[in-house]
C-alpha positions in Angstrom: 0.0 0.2 0.0 2.8 2.4 0.9 4.5 1.7 -2.5 1.6 2.5 -4.3 0.9 5.6 -2.6 4.4 6.5 -3.0 4.2 5.9 -6.8 1.3 8.1 -7.6 2.9 10.9 -5.2 6.1 10.6 -7.5 4.3 10.5 -10.6 2.0 13.7 -9.8 5.1 15.5 -8.5 7.1 14.9 -11.3 4.3 15.6 -13.9 3.7 18.8 -12.2 7.7 19.7 -12.2 7.8 19.0 -16.0 5.2 21.0 -16.8 5.7 23.9 -14.6 9.5 23.9 -16.3 8.1 23.8 -19.7 5.9 26.6 -19.0 8.4 29.0 -17.2 11.3 28.0 -19.3 10.1 30.0 -22.1 9.4 33.2 -20.1 12.9 33.0 -18.3 14.9 32.5 -21.6 12.7 34.9 -23.6 13.6 37.6 -20.8 17.3 36.2 -20.7 17.8 36.4 -24.3 16.3 40.0 -24.9 18.7 41.2 -21.9 21.9 39.1 -22.9 21.7 40.1 -26.8 21.2 43.9 -25.4 24.5 43.5 -23.2 26.3 42.3 -26.0 24.9 44.8 -28.8 25.4 47.9 -26.2 21.7 48.2 -25.9 19.4 48.2 -22.7 16.8 45.8 -23.4 13.2 45.5 -21.5 13.3 48.1 -18.6 9.8 49.6 -18.1 7.8 46.6 -16.8 8.8 45.3 -13.7 12.5 45.3 -11.9 15.1 45.5 -14.7 12.2 44.6 -17.0 11.3 41.4 -15.6 7.9 41.3 -16.5 7.9 42.3 -20.2 7.8 38.4 -20.9 4.7 37.7 -18.3 3.1 40.4 -20.3 3.8 39.1 -23.3 2.4 35.7 -22.5 -1.1 37.4 -21.5 -0.9 39.3 -24.7 -1.0 35.7 -26.5 -3.5 34.5 -24.3 -6.3 37.5 -25.0 -5.0 37.4 -28.9 -7.3 36.8 -31.3 -6.7 34.1 -33.7 -6.9 35.1 -37.2 -6.5 32.9 -40.2 -7.1 33.2 -43.8 -10.0 31.2 -45.7 -7.7 29.8 -48.1 -6.2 27.7 -45.3 -6.7 23.9 -44.9 -8.5 24.1 -41.7 -7.8 20.9 -40.6 -4.1 20.8 -40.9 -3.6 24.2 -40.2 -5.4 23.3 -36.5 -3.6 20.3 -35.9 -0.2 21.6 -36.7 0.9 23.3 -33.6 -0.6 20.4 -31.7 1.5 18.0 -33.4 4.5 19.9 -33.0 4.0 20.7 -29.4 3.1 17.1 -28.2 6.4 15.3 -28.7 8.1 18.1 -26.7 6.0 17.5 -23.9 6.3 13.6 -24.2 10.1 13.7 -24.4 10.3 14.8 -20.8 9.3 11.4 -19.8 12.7 10.1 -20.0 14.7 13.1 -18.8 16.2 12.5 -15.3 16.8 15.6 -13.4 17.3 13.5 -10.3 17.0 10.0 -9.2 13.4 11.3 -8.1 12.6 13.7 -10.9 12.0 11.3 -13.5 9.0 9.6 -14.3 10.4 6.6 -15.8 14.1 5.2 -16.2 13.4 3.7 -19.5 16.2 1.4 -21.1 15.3 3.0 -24.3 15.6 6.8 -23.6 18.1 7.9 -26.4 16.0 5.6 -28.9 12.9 7.1 -27.8 14.1 10.7 -27.8 15.5 10.5 -31.1 12.2 9.2 -32.3 10.1 12.0 -30.7 12.4 14.6 -32.1 12.0 13.4 -35.4 8.0 14.1 -35.2 8.5 17.6 -35.2 9.3 17.5 -38.8 5.5 16.4 -39.5 4.0 19.4 -37.5 6.3 22.0 -39.2 5.8 21.0 -42.6 1.9 20.7 -41.9 1.9 24.3 -40.8 3.8 25.0 -43.9 1.2 23.0 -46.2 -2.0 24.1 -44.3 -1.3 27.9 -44.2 -1.6 27.7 -48.2 1.1 30.5 -48.4 4.1 30.4 -50.4 6.2 31.9 -47.7 4.8 29.5 -45.3 5.3 26.5 -47.7 9.1 27.4 -48.2 9.7 27.6 -45.1 8.1 24.3 -44.2 10.1 22.8 -46.7 13.1 24.4 -45.6 12.8 23.2 -41.9 11.9 19.6 -43.1 15.2 19.6 -45.3 17.1 20.5 -42.5 15.7 18.7 -39.5 16.0 15.4 -41.3 19.6 16.1 -42.8 20.9 17.2 -39.0 19.1 14.2 -37.4 21.7 11.6 -38.6 24.7 13.2 -37.0 22.9 13.9 -34.0 21.9 10.2 -33.5 25.5 9.2 -34.6 27.2 11.7 -32.1 25.5 9.8 -29.4 27.3 6.4 -30.2 30.5 7.3 -28.8 28.8 7.9 -25.3 27.1 4.6 -25.5 30.5 2.8 -26.3 31.9 4.3 -23.3 29.5 3.1 -21.0 30.1 -0.5 -22.2 33.9 0.1 -21.3 32.8 1.6 -17.9 30.2 -0.9 -16.6 31.4 -4.0 -14.8 29.3 -6.7 -17.4 30.9 -4.8 -20.6 27.6 -4.2 -22.2 26.5 -0.6 -23.4 23.4 1.2 -22.2 21.0 4.0 -23.9 19.2 4.4 -20.6 19.6 8.4 -19.5 19.9 7.1 -15.7 22.5 4.6 -16.5 24.6 6.9 -18.8 24.6 9.4 -15.8 25.5 6.6 -13.2 28.5 5.8 -15.3 29.9 9.1 -15.0 29.6 9.1 -10.9 33.0 7.1 -9.9 34.6 9.8 -9.9 32.0 12.4 -10.0 34.0 14.6 -12.3 34.9 12.4 -15.1 32.3 13.5 -17.2 31.9 11.8 -20.9 32.6 15.4 -22.4 36.4 14.8 -21.2 36.2 11.7 -23.3 33.9 12.7 -26.1 34.5 16.6 -26.8 33.8 16.0 -30.2 30.7 14.2 -29.7 29.4 17.0 -27.7 30.1 19.7 -30.1 28.5 18.1 -32.8 25.6 17.0 -31.0 25.3 20.7 -29.8 25.4 21.8 -33.2 22.9 19.7 -34.8 20.7 20.6 -31.7 20.9 24.4 -33.2 19.8 23.1 -36.4 16.9 20.8 -34.8 15.8 23.5 -32.9 15.8 26.1 -36.2 18.4 28.5 -34.2 20.5 30.8 -35.5 22.7 30.5 -37.5 20.5 27.5 -39.0 17.3 29.4 -38.7 16.8 29.4 -42.5 13.1 27.9 -42.3 12.2 31.8 -40.4 14.3 33.9 -42.2 12.4 37.0 -41.7 14.6 38.8 -44.4 13.0 36.5 -47.2 10.2 34.5 -45.6 8.4 37.2 -43.4 8.2 34.0 -40.7 8.6 31.1 -42.6 5.9 28.7 -41.6 4.6 30.8 -38.8 3.6 33.6 -41.1 -0.3 32.5 -40.9 -0.3 31.9 -37.4 -1.4 34.0 -34.4 -2.7 33.9 -30.7 -2.2 30.4 -29.1 -1.4 28.6 -32.1 1.7 30.9 -32.7 2.5 30.5 -28.8 2.3 26.8 -29.2 4.9 26.7 -31.8 6.7 29.5 -29.9 6.7 27.2 -26.7 7.7 24.2 -28.5 10.8 26.1 -29.7 12.1 26.8 -26.4 10.7 23.4 -25.3 13.2 21.7 -27.5 16.1 24.2 -26.6 15.6 22.7 -23.1 15.7 19.1 -24.1 18.5 19.3 -26.2 20.4 21.1 -23.4 18.8 18.4 -20.8 20.1 15.5 -22.9 23.4 17.2 -23.2 23.6 17.8 -19.7 22.7 14.0 -19.1 25.1 12.1 -21.6 28.2 14.8 -21.5 28.2 16.9 -18.4 27.3 14.0 -15.9 23.8 15.0 -15.4 23.1 15.4 -11.7 26.7 15.1 -10.4 28.2 17.8 -8.7 29.6 19.3 -5.1 26.9 17.6 -2.6 25.1 15.5 -4.8 26.3 12.0 -3.1 23.2 10.0 -1.6 25.4 8.1 0.7 26.9 11.1 2.1 23.4 12.8 3.0 22.2 9.4 4.4 25.4 9.0 6.6 25.0 12.4 8.2 21.1 12.8 8.2 19.0 10.4 10.1 15.9 12.2 10.6 12.9 10.1 9.6 14.8 6.9 8.2 13.0 4.6 6.0 10.2 6.9 5.6 8.5 7.6 2.2 10.2 11.0 2.1 13.4 10.6 4.1 15.4 14.2 4.7 18.6 12.7 3.2 16.7 12.0 0.1 15.2 15.4 0.0 18.2 17.3 0.5 20.1 14.9 -2.0 17.1 15.5 -4.8 17.0 19.1 -4.1 20.8 19.3 -4.8 20.6 16.9 -7.8 17.8 19.3 -9.6 19.9 22.1 -8.8 23.2 21.1 -10.5 21.0 19.6 -13.1 19.4 22.9 -14.1 22.5 24.9 -13.4 24.2 22.8 -16.4 21.1 23.3 -18.7 20.8 27.1 -18.4 24.6 27.1 -19.1 24.0 25.2 -22.4 20.9 27.4 -23.2 23.0 30.6 -22.7 24.9 29.3 -25.5 22.0 29.4 -27.7 21.7 32.7 -27.3 25.4 33.7 -27.5 25.3 31.8 -31.1 22.4 33.6 -31.9 24.0 37.1 -31.2 27.6 36.3 -32.8 27.0 33.9 -35.8 25.5 35.3 -39.1 22.6 33.1 -40.9 24.0 30.0 -43.3 22.6 29.8 -46.8 20.9 27.1 -47.9 23.7 25.4 -49.6 26.3 25.9 -46.8 23.6 24.2 -44.2 23.3 21.5 -46.4 26.8 20.8 -47.1 27.8 21.1 -43.5 25.4 18.6 -42.5 26.2 15.9 -45.1 30.3 16.4 -45.9 31.4 17.6 -42.5 29.1 16.5 -39.6 28.4 13.1 -40.8 32.1 12.2 -41.6 33.1 13.5 -38.4 30.7 11.4 -36.2 31.6 8.1 -38.2 35.4 8.9 -38.0 34.6 9.7 -34.3 32.8 6.1 -33.5 35.6 4.2 -35.6 38.4 6.0 -33.8 36.7 5.2 -30.3 35.8 1.7 -30.8 39.6 0.8 -32.3 41.1 2.7 -28.9 38.3 0.9 -26.4 39.5 -2.5 -27.9 43.4 -1.7 -28.6 44.6 0.2 -25.5 45.4 -1.5 -22.3 43.9 -0.4 -19.0 44.1 1.6 -17.1 45.1 3.9 -19.7 42.3 3.4 -22.2 40.0 6.3 -20.8 43.0 8.8 -21.0 44.1 7.9 -24.4 40.8 7.7 -25.9 40.1 11.3 -24.3 43.5 12.7 -25.7 42.8 11.4 -29.4 39.2 13.2 -29.3 40.7 16.3 -28.4 43.2 15.8 -31.2 40.1 14.8 -33.4 38.1 18.0 -32.1 41.1 20.5 -33.1 41.2 18.7 -36.9 37.2 19.1 -37.0 38.1 23.0 -36.1 40.7 23.3 -38.6 38.5 21.6 -41.1 35.4 23.9 -40.5 37.6 27.0 -40.7 39.0 25.6 -44.2 35.5 24.6 -45.2 33.9 28.0 -44.6 36.9 30.1 -45.1 36.6 32.0 -41.9 38.7 34.4 -42.3 38.0 38.1 -42.8 40.3 38.2 -46.1 38.2 38.6 -49.5 35.0 39.6 -48.0 35.8 43.5 -48.0 34.3 45.4 -51.1 37.1 45.9 -53.8 37.6 49.6 -53.4 38.3 49.4 -49.8 41.0 46.5 -50.9 42.1 49.0 -53.2 42.9 51.6 -50.7 44.4 49.1 -48.4 47.4 48.3 -51.1 47.6 51.9 -52.0 48.2 52.4 -48.6 51.1 50.1 -47.9 52.6 51.1 -51.1 52.6 54.7 -50.1 50.9 55.9 -53.3 48.0 57.4 -51.4 44.2 56.2 -51.3 42.8 56.3 -54.4 38.9 57.6 -54.8 36.1 55.9 -55.1 36.1 54.0 -58.4 33.6 54.8 -61.0 30.7 52.1 -61.4 31.2 49.8 -64.9 28.8 51.1 -67.5 27.3 47.8 -67.7 26.1 48.5 -64.0 24.0 51.9 -65.2 20.2 51.4 -66.7 20.0 51.8 -70.4 19.9 55.6 -71.4 20.9 57.0 -67.8 23.5 59.6 -67.7 26.5 59.2 -65.4 26.4 60.2 -62.1 27.9 63.8 -61.7 29.9 62.8 -58.6 31.8 60.2 -60.5 32.4 62.8 -63.6 
């Protein structure tokens, strides 16, 4: 009877925690995004409503709740109405397998990673339905872009996690790997600081990059390119329907950061997150449903998990503020010609090292080689995308720089070529 009551209480508390977290995370992240981007761009950001503008996001939520839902008569009503629900449902369901602490999880599923990948792929259907059902060229192009992008980056995202599964097979005593989030976190507990990011830094970078693309965040926000498509597949949506897509996007950011925390950053591990220590030093209510030691441990575990999650979400904001949007060809080439070969190479090298290097040097050699692969990946990336200011300046600026170096003086602005002038238009006076 006690066991059944405990399970009911556990389920209710966990579900309420996840719903509260999804709802409040969007409000918190919108406020942080505005303030952090304002700080990085030498602006002020929200400041009028609440202390330091902290109530601005809350008022935006109230506006969306009260805003009228307007749609064109030309839309396909059934598809148009179902698209936000199909997009948001997998986001909420994905929290079933995420362990924020040993207590704060609804189920320690043995197929956690596979279920996560399966649910994340369902978002594509909602996005495409939104683009198709809107019966708008802007929305359709945005939906098609997002579909191609999310399908392309789904493969390297999954392959980047294979190295972590192989590491669990080496760390575990039975030699069998696990795709359960809880088992992978427990594998990083001995010692608590030996997180898999130290052994698979390349896997974390590739996974996080694919997470940016899966959530349609900059520099992979081509489906919502406001300079080309107004708002992409969201163009025809308003009110709560638009808010469901918005909430789903920030929910996906939370999920990507949570999965990265669980698989690469030790999950809830951190100073004070030691259940044996609290059981040894706190004896109040021993053996009860909610012992004080268990309560203290789970609060500390959730705290460290959320600290890591919000640190990773902060990088989402940093990347959006820093990097420009990729072109469509760059986006697809990056996935198929760089990320997928690098993930396959990472799997091959990790497997060879785990089998060939003798203990106790296996993990250290594996981590060192993976850091070398990360350096090679960065060099390859800079070569592939041409990450250099050279060649990006206008020709007249290059001409002035060359003239300044040779001491011949700065030439004037060159006249535009004759072919660039419209037929019959006289030459500008300033260039005569």
